C-alpha positions as a Markdown table, in Angstrom:
| # | Residue | x | y | z |
|---|---|---|---|---|
| 1 | Met | 0.0 | 0.0 | 0.1 |
| 2 | Arg | 1.1 | 3.5 | -0.5 |
| 3 | Ser | 3.0 | 5.6 | 1.9 |
| 4 | Ile | 4.4 | 9.2 | 1.4 |
| 5 | Pro | 7.2 | 9.1 | -1.1 |
| 6 | Gln | 9.3 | 11.5 | 0.8 |
| 7 | Ile | 9.3 | 9.3 | 3.9 |
| 8 | Arg | 10.2 | 6.0 | 2.2 |
| 9 | Arg | 13.7 | 7.2 | 1.2 |
| 10 | Ser | 16.7 | 6.8 | 3.8 |
| 11 | Pro | 17.3 | 10.3 | 4.7 |
| 12 | Asp | 20.6 | 11.8 | 5.2 |
| 13 | His | 21.6 | 13.0 | 8.5 |
| 14 | Ser | 20.5 | 16.7 | 8.0 |
| 15 | Thr | 17.2 | 15.4 | 6.8 |
| 16 | Arg | 16.9 | 13.3 | 10.0 |
| 17 | Arg | 17.7 | 16.4 | 12.3 |
| 18 | Ser | 15.1 | 18.6 | 10.3 |
| 19 | Arg | 12.4 | 15.9 | 10.8 |
| 20 | Arg | 13.3 | 15.6 | 14.4 |
| 21 | Ala | 13.0 | 19.3 | 14.7 |
| 22 | Ala | 9.5 | 19.2 | 12.9 |
| 23 | Arg | 8.2 | 16.4 | 15.3 |
| 24 | Ala | 9.5 | 18.3 | 18.1 |
| 25 | Ala | 7.9 | 21.7 | 17.0 |
| 26 | Ala | 4.5 | 19.7 | 16.4 |
| 27 | Ala | 4.7 | 18.4 | 20.0 |
| 28 | Ala | 5.5 | 21.9 | 21.3 |
| 29 | Ala | 2.7 | 23.3 | 19.4 |
| 30 | Val | 0.1 | 21.1 | 21.0 |
| 31 | Ala | 1.8 | 21.5 | 24.5 |
| 32 | Gly | 1.9 | 25.2 | 24.2 |
| 33 | Ala | -1.7 | 25.5 | 23.5 |
| 34 | Leu | -2.4 | 24.0 | 27.1 |
| 35 | Thr | -1.0 | 27.0 | 28.7 |
| 36 | Leu | -3.0 | 29.5 | 26.5 |
| 37 | Thr | -6.3 | 27.4 | 27.2 |
| 38 | Ala | -5.7 | 27.4 | 30.8 |
| 39 | Cys | -6.6 | 31.2 | 30.8 |
| 40 | Gly | -9.6 | 30.7 | 28.5 |
| 41 | Gly | -11.4 | 28.4 | 26.3 |
| 42 | Gly | -10.6 | 30.3 | 23.1 |
| 43 | Gly | -12.7 | 31.7 | 20.4 |
| 44 | Lys | -16.3 | 30.9 | 19.7 |
| 45 | Ala | -17.5 | 29.5 | 16.4 |
| 46 | Ser | -19.8 | 31.6 | 14.4 |
| 47 | Asp | -23.5 | 30.5 | 14.4 |
| 48 | Asp | -23.5 | 29.1 | 11.1 |
| 49 | Gly | -20.0 | 28.0 | 11.0 |
| 50 | Asn | -19.6 | 29.9 | 7.7 |
| 51 | Asp | -17.2 | 32.7 | 7.0 |
| 52 | Thr | -18.0 | 33.2 | 3.5 |
| 53 | Pro | -21.4 | 34.7 | 2.0 |
| 54 | Ser | -23.4 | 32.4 | 0.0 |
| 55 | Gly | -24.0 | 32.6 | -3.9 |
| 56 | Gly | -20.2 | 32.5 | -5.0 |
| 57 | Ala | -18.2 | 34.5 | -2.7 |
| 58 | Gly | -14.9 | 33.0 | -1.5 |
| 59 | Ser | -11.4 | 32.0 | -2.6 |
| 60 | Val | -12.6 | 29.3 | -5.2 |
| 61 | Thr | -14.7 | 30.1 | -8.2 |
| 62 | Leu | -17.5 | 27.3 | -8.8 |
| 63 | Pro | -19.9 | 26.9 | -11.7 |
| 64 | Lys | -23.5 | 27.2 | -11.9 |
| 65 | Leu | -25.0 | 23.8 | -11.6 |
| 66 | Asp | -28.8 | 24.7 | -11.6 |
| 67 | Gly | -30.6 | 21.4 | -11.8 |
| 68 | Ala | -27.8 | 19.1 | -11.0 |
| 69 | Thr | -28.1 | 16.5 | -8.3 |
| 70 | Leu | -25.2 | 14.7 | -6.3 |
| 71 | Glu | -25.2 | 12.0 | -3.7 |
| 72 | Val | -22.1 | 12.0 | -1.5 |
| 73 | Ala | -21.5 | 8.9 | 0.8 |
| 74 | Ala | -19.3 | 8.7 | 4.1 |
| 75 | Val | -19.3 | 6.7 | 7.3 |
| 76 | Trp | -19.7 | 9.9 | 9.4 |
| 77 | Thr | -22.5 | 9.8 | 11.8 |
| 78 | Gly | -23.8 | 12.3 | 14.5 |
| 79 | Ala | -22.2 | 15.7 | 15.0 |
| 80 | Glu | -19.4 | 15.0 | 12.4 |
| 81 | Gln | -22.3 | 14.1 | 9.8 |
| 82 | Ala | -24.3 | 17.1 | 10.7 |
| 83 | Asn | -21.2 | 19.5 | 10.4 |
| 84 | Phe | -20.2 | 18.1 | 6.9 |
| 85 | Lys | -23.8 | 18.6 | 5.7 |
| 86 | Lys | -23.4 | 22.4 | 6.4 |
| 87 | Val | -20.6 | 22.3 | 4.1 |
| 88 | Leu | -22.6 | 20.7 | 1.5 |
| 89 | Ala | -25.3 | 23.3 | 2.1 |
| 90 | Glu | -23.0 | 25.8 | 1.2 |
| 91 | Phe | -22.0 | 24.1 | -2.0 |
| 92 | Glu | -25.6 | 24.0 | -2.9 |
| 93 | Lys | -25.9 | 27.8 | -2.2 |
| 94 | Arg | -23.1 | 28.7 | -4.6 |
| 95 | Thr | -23.8 | 26.3 | -7.3 |
| 96 | Gly | -27.6 | 25.7 | -7.4 |
| 97 | Ala | -26.9 | 22.0 | -7.3 |
| 98 | Lys | -28.9 | 19.4 | -4.8 |
| 99 | Val | -26.7 | 17.3 | -2.6 |
| 100 | Thr | -27.9 | 14.2 | -0.8 |
| 101 | Phe | -25.8 | 12.9 | 2.0 |
| 102 | Val | -25.8 | 8.9 | 1.9 |
| 103 | Pro | -24.8 | 7.3 | 5.2 |
| 104 | Ala | -22.4 | 4.5 | 4.5 |
| 105 | Gln | -21.0 | 1.5 | 6.9 |
| 106 | Asp | -17.8 | 0.2 | 7.6 |
| 107 | Pro | -16.0 | -1.4 | 5.5 |
| 108 | Ile | -16.9 | 1.5 | 2.9 |
| 109 | Ile | -15.6 | -0.6 | 0.0 |
| 110 | Asn | -18.1 | -3.3 | 0.5 |
| 111 | Phe | -20.9 | -0.7 | 1.0 |
| 112 | Leu | -19.9 | 0.9 | -2.3 |
| 113 | Gly | -19.4 | -2.5 | -4.0 |
| 114 | Ser | -23.2 | -3.3 | -3.3 |
| 115 | Lys | -24.2 | 0.2 | -4.6 |
| 116 | Ile | -22.2 | -0.2 | -7.9 |
| 117 | Ala | -23.5 | -3.8 | -8.1 |
| 118 | Gly | -27.1 | -2.4 | -8.1 |
| 119 | Gly | -26.4 | 0.4 | -10.6 |
| 120 | Ala | -26.7 | 3.0 | -8.1 |
| 121 | Pro | -23.3 | 4.3 | -6.9 |
| 122 | Pro | -23.0 | 7.6 | -5.1 |
| 123 | Asp | -21.3 | 10.4 | -7.2 |
| 124 | Val | -18.7 | 11.2 | -4.7 |
| 125 | Ala | -17.5 | 9.2 | -1.6 |
| 126 | Leu | -15.2 | 10.1 | 1.3 |
| 127 | Leu | -12.9 | 7.0 | 2.0 |
| 128 | Pro | -10.9 | 6.7 | 5.3 |
| 129 | Gln | -8.3 | 4.6 | 4.3 |
| 130 | Val | -5.3 | 5.0 | 1.8 |
| 131 | Gly | -5.8 | 1.3 | 1.1 |
| 132 | Ala | -9.5 | 2.0 | 0.4 |
| 133 | Val | -8.5 | 4.6 | -2.4 |
| 134 | Lys | -6.1 | 2.1 | -4.0 |
| 135 | Gln | -9.0 | -0.4 | -4.1 |
| 136 | Ala | -11.4 | 1.9 | -5.7 |
| 137 | Val | -8.7 | 2.7 | -8.4 |
| 138 | Asp | -7.9 | -0.9 | -9.0 |
| 139 | Lys | -11.5 | -1.8 | -9.2 |
| 140 | Gly | -12.0 | 0.9 | -11.8 |
| 141 | Trp | -14.5 | 2.8 | -9.6 |
| 142 | Ala | -12.6 | 6.1 | -8.9 |
| 143 | Lys | -12.1 | 8.6 | -11.6 |
| 144 | Pro | -9.2 | 11.0 | -12.0 |
| 145 | Val | -9.2 | 14.4 | -10.4 |
| 146 | Gly | -10.0 | 17.1 | -12.7 |
| 147 | Pro | -7.8 | 20.2 | -13.5 |
| 148 | Asp | -9.7 | 22.6 | -11.3 |
| 149 | Ala | -9.5 | 20.5 | -8.3 |
| 150 | Gln | -6.0 | 19.8 | -9.1 |
| 151 | Ala | -5.2 | 23.5 | -9.3 |
| 152 | Gln | -6.7 | 23.8 | -5.6 |
| 153 | Leu | -4.6 | 20.8 | -4.4 |
| 154 | Thr | -1.4 | 22.4 | -5.7 |
| 155 | Lys | -2.0 | 25.7 | -4.2 |
| 156 | Asn | -3.2 | 24.5 | -0.8 |
| 157 | Tyr | -1.7 | 21.3 | 0.1 |
| 158 | Ala | 1.9 | 19.9 | 0.9 |
| 159 | Gln | 3.2 | 17.4 | -1.5 |
| 160 | Gly | 2.9 | 14.5 | 1.0 |
| 161 | Trp | -1.0 | 15.0 | 1.3 |
| 162 | Gln | -1.3 | 15.3 | -2.7 |
| 163 | Asp | 0.8 | 12.1 | -3.0 |
| 164 | Leu | -1.4 | 10.2 | -0.7 |
| 165 | Gly | -4.3 | 10.7 | -3.2 |
| 166 | Lys | -2.3 | 9.3 | -5.8 |
| 167 | Val | -2.4 | 5.9 | -7.3 |
| 168 | Gly | 0.2 | 5.0 | -10.2 |
| 169 | Gly | 1.2 | 8.6 | -10.3 |
| 170 | Lys | -2.3 | 10.0 | -11.1 |
| 171 | Gln | -4.4 | 12.1 | -8.8 |
| 172 | Tyr | -7.7 | 10.3 | -7.7 |
| 173 | Ala | -8.2 | 11.7 | -4.4 |
| 174 | Val | -8.7 | 14.8 | -2.2 |
| 175 | Tyr | -8.0 | 14.8 | 1.2 |
| 176 | Tyr | -10.7 | 16.6 | 2.9 |
| 177 | Lys | -10.4 | 15.8 | 6.5 |
| 178 | Ala | -7.3 | 15.0 | 8.8 |
| 179 | Ala | -6.6 | 13.8 | 12.2 |
| 180 | Asn | -3.8 | 14.2 | 14.8 |
| 181 | Lys | -4.0 | 10.7 | 16.2 |
| 182 | Ser | -1.1 | 11.3 | 18.7 |
| 183 | Leu | -3.0 | 12.9 | 21.6 |
| 184 | Ile | -4.2 | 11.8 | 25.1 |
| 185 | Trp | -7.2 | 14.0 | 26.5 |
| 186 | Tyr | -7.5 | 14.3 | 30.2 |
| 187 | Asn | -10.1 | 15.4 | 32.9 |
| 188 | Thr | -8.6 | 18.4 | 34.5 |
| 189 | Lys | -10.3 | 17.8 | 37.9 |
| 190 | Val | -9.2 | 14.4 | 38.1 |
| 191 | Phe | -5.5 | 15.6 | 37.4 |
| 192 | Glu | -5.8 | 18.3 | 40.1 |
| 193 | Asn | -7.2 | 16.0 | 42.7 |
| 194 | Ala | -4.3 | 13.6 | 41.8 |
| 195 | Gly | -1.5 | 16.1 | 41.7 |
| 196 | Ala | -0.8 | 14.6 | 38.2 |
| 197 | Lys | 1.1 | 16.6 | 35.6 |
| 198 | Glu | 1.1 | 16.3 | 31.8 |
| 199 | Pro | 3.8 | 13.7 | 31.1 |
| 200 | Arg | 6.4 | 13.8 | 28.2 |
| 201 | His | 7.8 | 10.1 | 28.3 |
| 202 | Trp | 6.3 | 6.8 | 28.6 |
| 203 | Lys | 7.9 | 6.4 | 32.1 |
| 204 | Glu | 6.4 | 9.7 | 33.2 |
| 205 | Phe | 3.0 | 8.7 | 31.6 |
| 206 | Phe | 3.1 | 5.3 | 33.4 |
| 207 | Ala | 3.8 | 7.2 | 36.8 |
| 208 | Thr | 0.8 | 9.7 | 35.9 |
| 209 | Val | -1.5 | 6.3 | 35.3 |
| 210 | His | -0.5 | 5.2 | 39.0 |
| 211 | Arg | -0.9 | 8.6 | 40.4 |
| 212 | Val | -4.4 | 8.9 | 39.1 |
| 213 | Tyr | -5.2 | 5.3 | 40.3 |
| 214 | Asp | -3.8 | 6.0 | 43.8 |
| 215 | Ser | -6.5 | 9.0 | 44.0 |
| 216 | Gly | -9.3 | 6.6 | 43.5 |
| 217 | Val | -10.1 | 7.0 | 39.9 |
| 218 | Thr | -9.5 | 4.5 | 37.1 |
| 219 | Pro | -7.0 | 6.1 | 34.8 |
| 220 | Leu | -7.7 | 5.1 | 31.3 |
| 221 | Ser | -10.9 | 4.7 | 29.1 |
| 222 | Val | -10.1 | 2.4 | 26.3 |
| 223 | Ala | -12.6 | 2.0 | 23.4 |
| 224 | Gly | -12.0 | -1.7 | 22.7 |
| 225 | Ala | -15.2 | -2.3 | 21.0 |
| 226 | Asp | -13.9 | -0.3 | 18.1 |
| 227 | Gly | -10.6 | -2.0 | 16.9 |
| 228 | Trp | -9.3 | 0.8 | 15.0 |
| 229 | Thr | -8.6 | 2.8 | 18.4 |
| 230 | Leu | -6.6 | -0.2 | 19.4 |
| 231 | Thr | -4.4 | 0.1 | 16.0 |
| 232 | Asp | -3.8 | 3.8 | 16.9 |
| 233 | Trp | -2.6 | 2.9 | 20.3 |
| 234 | Phe | 0.0 | 0.4 | 18.7 |
| 235 | Glu | 0.9 | 2.7 | 15.9 |
| 236 | Asn | 1.8 | 5.6 | 18.3 |
| 237 | Val | 3.9 | 3.3 | 20.5 |
| 238 | Tyr | 5.6 | 1.6 | 17.5 |
| 239 | Leu | 6.5 | 4.8 | 15.7 |
| 240 | Ser | 8.2 | 6.3 | 18.7 |
| 241 | Gln | 9.8 | 3.3 | 20.0 |
| 242 | Ala | 10.9 | 1.5 | 16.7 |
| 243 | Gly | 11.5 | 4.7 | 14.7 |
| 244 | Pro | 9.9 | 6.1 | 11.5 |
| 245 | Glu | 12.1 | 3.7 | 9.1 |
| 246 | Lys | 10.7 | 0.6 | 10.8 |
| 247 | Tyr | 7.3 | 1.9 | 10.8 |
| 248 | Asp | 7.4 | 2.4 | 7.1 |
| 249 | Gln | 8.8 | -1.0 | 6.5 |
| 250 | Leu | 6.0 | -2.7 | 8.8 |
| 251 | Ala | 3.3 | -0.5 | 7.1 |
| 252 | Gln | 4.5 | -2.1 | 3.6 |
| 253 | His | 4.8 | -5.5 | 5.2 |
| 254 | Lys | 8.4 | -5.5 | 4.3 |
| 255 | Ile | 9.1 | -6.8 | 7.6 |
| 256 | Lys | 7.0 | -9.3 | 9.4 |
| 257 | Trp | 4.8 | -8.9 | 12.5 |
| 258 | Thr | 6.8 | -11.4 | 14.1 |
| 259 | Asp | 9.7 | -8.7 | 14.0 |
| 260 | Pro | 11.4 | -8.0 | 17.4 |
| 261 | Ser | 10.4 | -4.5 | 17.2 |
| 262 | Val | 6.8 | -5.5 | 17.2 |
| 263 | Lys | 7.3 | -7.5 | 20.2 |
| 264 | Asp | 8.8 | -4.6 | 21.9 |
| 265 | Ala | 5.9 | -2.5 | 21.3 |
| 266 | Leu | 3.2 | -4.9 | 22.3 |
| 267 | Thr | 5.3 | -5.6 | 25.6 |
| 268 | Thr | 5.2 | -1.8 | 26.1 |
| 269 | Leu | 1.5 | -1.7 | 25.5 |
| 270 | Ala | 0.9 | -4.8 | 27.7 |
| 271 | Gly | 2.3 | -2.7 | 30.5 |
| 272 | Val | -0.7 | -0.7 | 30.7 |
| 273 | Trp | -3.5 | -2.9 | 29.2 |
| 274 | Gly | -2.3 | -5.8 | 31.4 |
| 275 | Asn | -3.3 | -4.2 | 34.6 |
| 276 | Lys | -7.3 | -4.5 | 34.8 |
| 277 | Asn | -7.3 | -1.8 | 37.4 |
| 278 | Phe | -5.9 | 0.8 | 34.9 |
| 279 | Ile | -8.9 | 0.3 | 32.4 |
| 280 | Ala | -12.5 | 1.6 | 32.8 |
| 281 | Gly | -14.4 | -2.0 | 33.2 |
| 282 | Gly | -11.3 | -4.0 | 32.9 |
| 283 | Pro | -10.6 | -5.5 | 29.7 |
| 284 | Asp | -13.9 | -7.0 | 29.3 |
| 285 | Gly | -15.6 | -3.6 | 30.1 |
| 286 | Ala | -13.1 | -1.9 | 27.6 |
| 287 | Leu | -14.2 | -4.6 | 24.7 |
| 288 | Gln | -17.8 | -3.4 | 25.0 |
| 289 | Thr | -17.0 | 0.3 | 25.1 |
| 290 | Glu | -17.4 | 2.1 | 21.9 |
| 291 | Phe | -15.4 | 5.2 | 20.9 |
| 292 | Pro | -18.1 | 8.0 | 21.7 |
| 293 | Ala | -18.7 | 6.4 | 25.1 |
| 294 | Ser | -14.9 | 6.0 | 25.9 |
| 295 | Val | -14.9 | 10.0 | 25.7 |
| 296 | Thr | -18.1 | 10.9 | 27.3 |
| 297 | Gln | -17.4 | 8.4 | 30.4 |
| 298 | Thr | -14.1 | 10.5 | 30.8 |
| 299 | Phe | -15.8 | 13.8 | 31.0 |
| 300 | Thr | -19.1 | 13.3 | 32.9 |
| 301 | Gly | -19.6 | 11.9 | 36.6 |
| 302 | Gly | -18.1 | 15.3 | 38.2 |
| 303 | Asp | -15.1 | 14.4 | 40.6 |
| 304 | Gln | -15.7 | 10.7 | 40.2 |
| 305 | Pro | -15.8 | 10.0 | 36.3 |
| 306 | Lys | -15.5 | 6.3 | 35.1 |
| 307 | Ala | -12.0 | 7.5 | 34.0 |
| 308 | Gly | -9.4 | 10.3 | 34.1 |
| 309 | Met | -7.8 | 9.9 | 30.7 |
| 310 | Val | -8.8 | 8.8 | 27.0 |
| 311 | Phe | -6.5 | 8.5 | 24.1 |
| 312 | Glu | -7.5 | 9.5 | 20.6 |
| 313 | Gly | -7.2 | 12.3 | 18.1 |
| 314 | Asp | -8.4 | 15.8 | 17.7 |
| 315 | Phe | -11.9 | 14.5 | 16.8 |
| 316 | Val | -12.5 | 13.7 | 20.5 |
| 317 | Gly | -13.5 | 17.3 | 20.8 |
| 318 | Val | -16.7 | 16.4 | 18.9 |
| 319 | Asn | -17.7 | 14.0 | 21.6 |
| 320 | Ile | -16.6 | 16.2 | 24.5 |
| 321 | Ala | -19.0 | 19.0 | 23.1 |
| 322 | Glu | -21.7 | 16.5 | 23.8 |
| 323 | Thr | -21.1 | 16.7 | 27.6 |
| 324 | Lys | -21.0 | 19.6 | 29.8 |
| 325 | Ala | -17.3 | 19.7 | 29.9 |
| 326 | Lys | -15.4 | 22.9 | 28.1 |
| 327 | Ile | -12.3 | 22.2 | 26.1 |
| 328 | Gly | -9.5 | 24.1 | 28.0 |
| 329 | Arg | -11.1 | 24.2 | 31.3 |
| 330 | Asp | -12.6 | 20.9 | 32.1 |
| 331 | Ala | -10.8 | 19.0 | 29.2 |
| 332 | Lys | -7.3 | 19.3 | 28.2 |
| 333 | Val | -4.8 | 17.3 | 25.9 |
| 334 | Phe | -1.2 | 16.4 | 25.8 |
| 335 | Pro | 0.8 | 14.8 | 23.2 |
| 336 | Phe | 1.2 | 11.1 | 23.1 |
| 337 | Pro | 4.4 | 10.6 | 25.2 |
| 338 | Ala | 7.8 | 9.5 | 23.6 |
| 339 | Val | 8.4 | 5.9 | 24.1 |
| 340 | Gly | 12.2 | 4.7 | 25.0 |
| 341 | Gly | 14.6 | 6.9 | 23.5 |
| 342 | Gly | 12.3 | 7.9 | 20.6 |
| 343 | Gln | 10.8 | 11.0 | 19.7 |
| 344 | Ala | 7.2 | 11.9 | 20.5 |
| 345 | Pro | 5.2 | 10.3 | 17.5 |
| 346 | Val | 3.0 | 12.4 | 15.1 |
| 347 | Val | 0.6 | 9.9 | 13.5 |
| 348 | Ser | -2.1 | 11.3 | 11.2 |
| 349 | Gly | -5.3 | 10.0 | 9.5 |
| 350 | Gly | -7.6 | 11.5 | 7.0 |
| 351 | Asp | -10.8 | 10.9 | 4.7 |
| 352 | Ala | -10.2 | 11.4 | 1.1 |
| 353 | Ala | -13.0 | 12.4 | -1.5 |
| 354 | Val | -13.1 | 10.4 | -4.7 |
| 355 | Val | -15.4 | 10.8 | -7.7 |
| 356 | Leu | -17.2 | 7.5 | -8.5 |
| 357 | Lys | -19.7 | 9.1 | -11.2 |
| 358 | Asp | -17.8 | 11.7 | -13.3 |
| 359 | Ser | -19.6 | 14.9 | -14.1 |
| 360 | Lys | -19.2 | 18.6 | -14.0 |
| 361 | Ala | -21.0 | 18.8 | -10.8 |
| 362 | Ala | -18.9 | 16.0 | -9.0 |
| 363 | Gln | -15.8 | 17.5 | -10.1 |
| 364 | Ala | -16.9 | 20.8 | -8.9 |
| 365 | Leu | -17.5 | 19.4 | -5.4 |
| 366 | Leu | -14.1 | 17.9 | -5.2 |
| 367 | Thr | -12.7 | 21.2 | -6.2 |
| 368 | Phe | -14.8 | 23.1 | -3.4 |
| 369 | Leu | -13.5 | 20.3 | -0.8 |
| 370 | Ala | -10.0 | 21.2 | -2.0 |
| 371 | Ser | -10.3 | 24.9 | -1.2 |
| 372 | Pro | -9.9 | 26.7 | 2.1 |
| 373 | Asp | -13.6 | 27.8 | 1.8 |
| 374 | Ala | -15.0 | 24.4 | 2.6 |
| 375 | Ala | -12.5 | 23.4 | 5.3 |
| 376 | Thr | -13.1 | 26.8 | 7.1 |
| 377 | Ile | -16.6 | 26.0 | 7.3 |
| 378 | Gln | -16.3 | 22.9 | 9.2 |
| 379 | Ala | -13.3 | 24.0 | 11.2 |
| 380 | Lys | -15.3 | 26.7 | 12.8 |
| 381 | Leu | -17.8 | 24.0 | 14.1 |
| 382 | Gly | -14.8 | 22.1 | 16.0 |
| 383 | Gly | -13.9 | 18.3 | 16.2 |
| 384 | Tyr | -12.3 | 18.9 | 12.6 |
| 385 | Leu | -8.6 | 19.4 | 11.4 |
| 386 | Ser | -8.0 | 20.1 | 7.6 |
| 387 | Pro | -4.5 | 19.3 | 5.9 |
| 388 | Asn | -5.3 | 22.4 | 3.8 |
| 389 | Lys | -2.4 | 24.9 | 4.7 |
| 390 | Asn | -4.3 | 28.0 | 3.7 |
| 391 | Val | -7.1 | 27.6 | 6.3 |
| 392 | Ala | -6.4 | 30.3 | 8.8 |
| 393 | Asp | -5.7 | 29.2 | 12.4 |
| 394 | Ser | -8.3 | 31.6 | 13.6 |
| 395 | Ala | -10.9 | 29.4 | 11.8 |
| 396 | Tyr | -10.7 | 26.9 | 14.5 |
| 397 | Pro | -12.7 | 27.6 | 17.7 |
| 398 | Asn | -10.3 | 27.4 | 20.5 |
| 399 | Ala | -6.6 | 27.5 | 21.2 |
| 400 | Val | -6.4 | 23.7 | 21.6 |
| 401 | Gln | -7.8 | 23.1 | 18.2 |
| 402 | Gln | -5.8 | 26.0 | 16.6 |
| 403 | Ala | -2.4 | 24.3 | 18.1 |
| 404 | Met | -3.6 | 20.8 | 16.8 |
| 405 | Ala | -3.8 | 22.4 | 13.1 |
| 406 | Lys | -0.7 | 24.4 | 13.5 |
| 407 | Ala | 1.2 | 21.0 | 14.5 |
| 408 | Leu | -0.5 | 19.2 | 11.5 |
| 409 | Ile | 0.8 | 22.0 | 9.0 |
| 410 | Thr | 4.2 | 22.4 | 10.7 |
| 411 | Ala | 4.9 | 18.7 | 10.3 |
| 412 | Gly | 4.5 | 19.4 | 6.4 |
| 413 | Asp | 5.6 | 16.0 | 4.8 |
| 414 | Asp | 7.3 | 14.8 | 8.0 |
| 415 | Phe | 4.4 | 12.7 | 9.4 |
| 416 | Arg | 3.3 | 9.3 | 9.4 |
| 417 | Phe | 0.0 | 8.3 | 8.1 |
| 418 | Asp | -2.0 | 5.8 | 10.1 |
| 419 | Met | -0.6 | 2.3 | 9.3 |
| 420 | Ser | -3.6 | 0.4 | 9.4 |
| 421 | Asp | -5.3 | 2.8 | 7.0 |
| 422 | Gln | -2.4 | 2.0 | 4.6 |
| 423 | Ala | -2.8 | -1.7 | 4.8 |
| 424 | Pro | -5.2 | -3.8 | 2.5 |
| 425 | Gln | -8.6 | -3.3 | 4.0 |
| 426 | Ala | -9.0 | -7.0 | 4.9 |
| 427 | Phe | -6.2 | -6.4 | 7.4 |
| 428 | Gly | -6.5 | -2.9 | 8.5 |
| 429 | Gly | -9.9 | -1.7 | 8.1 |
| 430 | Thr | -12.6 | -4.5 | 8.7 |
| 431 | Pro | -14.3 | -4.8 | 11.9 |
| 432 | Gly | -14.0 | -8.1 | 13.6 |
| 433 | Lys | -11.1 | -9.2 | 11.3 |
| 434 | Gly | -7.5 | -8.7 | 10.7 |
| 435 | Glu | -5.6 | -6.3 | 12.9 |
| 436 | Trp | -8.7 | -4.9 | 14.6 |
| 437 | Lys | -9.7 | -8.3 | 15.7 |
| 438 | Asp | -6.1 | -9.4 | 16.7 |
| 439 | Leu | -5.4 | -6.4 | 18.9 |
| 440 | Gln | -8.8 | -6.9 | 20.5 |
| 441 | Asp | -7.7 | -10.5 | 21.3 |
| 442 | Phe | -4.6 | -8.8 | 22.8 |
| 443 | Leu | -6.4 | -6.3 | 24.9 |
| 444 | Lys | -8.2 | -9.3 | 26.4 |
| 445 | Asn | -4.9 | -11.3 | 27.0 |
| 446 | Pro | -1.9 | -8.9 | 27.1 |
| 447 | Lys | 0.4 | -11.6 | 28.3 |
| 448 | Asp | 0.5 | -13.5 | 25.0 |
| 449 | Val | 2.6 | -11.2 | 23.0 |
| 450 | Ala | 4.1 | -14.2 | 21.0 |
| 451 | Gly | 0.7 | -15.3 | 20.1 |
| 452 | Ala | -0.6 | -12.0 | 19.2 |
| 453 | Gln | 2.4 | -11.6 | 16.8 |
| 454 | Ala | 1.8 | -14.9 | 15.2 |
| 455 | Lys | -1.8 | -14.0 | 14.5 |
| 456 | Leu | -1.1 | -10.5 | 13.1 |
| 457 | Glu | 1.5 | -12.0 | 10.8 |
| 458 | Ser | -0.8 | -14.8 | 9.5 |
| 459 | Asp | -3.6 | -12.3 | 8.8 |
| 460 | Ala | -1.1 | -9.6 | 7.4 |
| 461 | Ala | 0.4 | -12.2 | 5.0 |
| 462 | Ala | -2.9 | -13.3 | 3.8 |
| 463 | Ala | -4.3 | -9.9 | 3.1 |
| 464 | Tyr | -1.2 | -8.4 | 1.3 |
| 465 | Lys | -0.8 | -11.5 | -0.8 |
| 466 | Gly | -4.5 | -10.9 | -2.0 |
């Protein structure tokens, strides 16, 4: 599967130094925001989440499409879906087209396959994995990006984000949504009561876990029912502990999951997952906890929430907004701690728009999604990051999210894309199968590191061969 070309190479020493500096700057940007938010929650989003007038204003010119209809499919639900619909509504205002959002299910490739087989594919789909983009191209579903959308990509995106949307050197996708997946959110009241401080390294993190536990609160909320969150845990530990070159090799299955570096990462995870007292509900409870609940149970319950910390990306902010907690006051965040002698990891994910039914309207929507105008609308609503470098920091509703966005852009091409999202979907993107299931089994029995490695390798080998 694809990775970012610049990162595949073996860099020289000066490049390694610049990359270390970029990672440090990214981590510092997030950490620095926490000092700012201690003094207040940051700016407030506008009422409609839109800073451009309807009817054609903005940085991108769109054609008139009166009478055109489009269907757009994505797996987004809840507030995330509602916020994206506001972006689509602005597209409708500017063009006169009518856009219908089609809720999709994971794995989205299977969902799209059934739609295509029935002769009714959506015009545009948002794909949450690099591997899914490649599959859509290999199956002949995805259509190349048109010249207007390409012009927006060239103007607004770092080369690495452009390359992630390419297959065989041709542009097929526009990355509309990004995620900083190297964050741990915490309940500030729990930390205050425990006398805990934000850790920078894994040993400090482990000590913080113990301190929170000793204060009478379970330290961690783990969304084990959603296997993708467990892959994110692994990827952050592995990137920091094994290093970026090993990360790229494992992502492409150039080394096996039985490699000693995988053993080291799983052993590190087992140090936390292996103590049932550290996880809300223990392993069995975690395996029944879906991602939204993992967040809300961390920020509800007053002084005695079910957990003091929850790991996941910037999009946690959407779920925090559904509680009474305020980001910057009740909920804060620190970068995923560095493991061993490694750097603090910067792992990103993202959702890419692809055209399945080529038309003037579909290409116009891709052009809009590649512009700062579309991203600015959703940025103002919170719980969203854009890889578009021309979205103003002020578009984000508070200092925490502004810093996350800055960290993503500061990293430039120096980040690693979610490893499981680069894998074939059968291994890295299917509920109840492959890496998702294997790490759920490991969460249940963290003592069996060798068994987990063997199963991961068996499933990876079958998926990459296929």
